[in-house]
C-alpha positions as CSV (number, residue, x, y, z in Angstrom):
1,M,-7.7,15.2,0.5
2,K,-7.9,11.4,0.5
3,G,-4.5,11.0,-0.7
4,L,-3.2,13.2,2.0
5,S,-5.0,11.5,4.8
6,G,-3.9,8.1,3.5
7,A,-0.2,9.3,3.5
8,L,-0.6,10.7,6.9
9,V,-1.9,7.2,8.2
10,R,1.0,5.4,6.5
11,Y,3.5,8.0,8.0
12,R,2.0,7.6,11.5
13,I,2.0,3.9,11.5
14,M,5.8,3.8,10.4
15,A,6.7,6.6,12.9
16,W,5.2,4.6,15.8
17,V,6.6,1.3,14.7
18,T,10.1,2.6,14.1
19,G,10.0,4.7,17.3
20,I,9.0,1.9,19.5
21,L,11.5,-0.4,18.2
22,L,14.2,2.2,18.4
23,A,13.1,3.0,21.9
24,V,13.2,-0.6,23.0
25,M,16.6,-1.2,21.5
26,S,18.1,1.9,22.9
27,V,16.7,1.7,26.4
28,V,16.7,-2.0,27.0
29,F,19.2,-3.7,24.7
30,L,22.1,-1.2,24.5
31,P,22.5,-1.1,28.4
32,L,22.3,-5.0,28.4
33,K,25.1,-5.0,25.8
34,Y,27.5,-2.1,27.0
35,V,26.6,-2.1,30.8
36,F,26.0,-5.8,31.6
37,G,27.6,-7.5,28.6
38,L,24.6,-9.8,28.3
39,T,24.2,-9.7,24.5
40,E,27.6,-11.2,23.6
41,T,26.4,-14.8,23.2
42,G,23.2,-16.7,23.4
43,I,19.5,-15.8,22.7
44,L,20.0,-12.1,23.6
45,S,22.8,-11.8,21.1
46,T,20.3,-13.1,18.3
47,I,17.5,-10.8,19.6
48,Y,19.9,-7.9,19.6
49,A,21.0,-8.5,16.1
50,I,17.6,-9.2,14.7
51,G,16.2,-6.0,16.6
52,W,18.6,-3.7,14.9
53,Q,18.2,-5.4,11.5
54,A,14.4,-5.0,11.7
55,H,14.9,-1.4,12.8
56,G,17.1,-0.7,9.7
57,W,14.5,-2.2,7.3
58,L,11.5,-0.5,9.1
59,Y,13.5,2.7,8.8
60,V,13.5,2.3,5.1
61,L,9.7,2.1,5.1
62,Y,9.7,5.1,7.6
63,V,11.8,7.1,5.0
64,A,9.4,6.2,2.1
65,A,6.5,7.2,4.2
66,G,8.2,10.3,5.3
67,V,9.2,11.5,1.8
68,D,5.7,10.7,0.6
69,I,4.1,13.0,3.2
70,S,6.7,15.7,2.9
71,F,6.3,15.8,-0.8
72,R,2.5,15.9,-0.5
73,M,2.6,18.7,2.1
74,R,5.5,20.6,0.1
75,F,7.7,20.7,3.2
76,S,10.9,22.5,2.8
77,V,14.2,20.5,2.4
78,G,15.2,21.1,6.0
79,R,11.9,20.1,7.4
80,T,11.9,17.0,5.3
81,V,15.4,16.0,6.5
82,A,14.4,16.9,10.1
83,V,11.2,14.4,9.6
84,L,13.5,11.7,8.2
85,I,16.2,12.0,10.8
86,A,13.6,11.7,13.5
87,G,13.4,8.0,12.8
88,T,17.0,7.6,14.0
89,I,16.8,9.3,17.3
90,P,15.0,7.5,20.1
91,F,11.6,9.1,20.8
92,A,12.0,11.7,18.2
93,S,9.7,10.1,15.8
94,F,6.8,10.5,18.2
95,F,7.4,14.3,18.3
96,A,7.8,14.3,14.5
97,D,4.6,12.3,14.2
98,H,2.8,15.0,16.3
99,L,4.0,18.0,14.3
100,V,3.4,16.3,10.9
101,A,-0.1,15.3,12.0
102,K,-0.9,18.9,13.3
103,A,0.3,20.4,9.9
104,V,-1.6,18.0,7.9
105,H,-4.7,18.6,9.8
106,A,-4.3,22.4,9.5
107,R,-4.0,22.1,5.8
108,I,-7.0,19.8,5.6
109,A,-9.1,22.3,7.6
110,A,-7.9,25.2,5.6
111,E,-9.1,23.5,2.4
């Protein structure tokens, strides 16, 4: 079970990091860009671009961690896809993290 718990830790870290960055970009920077037009030039433009690029690269790590935990848990294709898509929807990765952790802890307790 050590491999499963390690995979869960990696997944949870990436779910939270990806989720927090996506939430900040969606809740703070998208309104700044589309409502107030403040990210067109200057430092906010740079922060906006770097934030989305960082989310893209971190999402790749989230996918790797999600596929790893999904394979170890033998999730169905649909559940695996749902776990992976959760990293693209603001706040969804937090819910996915909770459900995956609950499933992993149940499996560990059963064994």
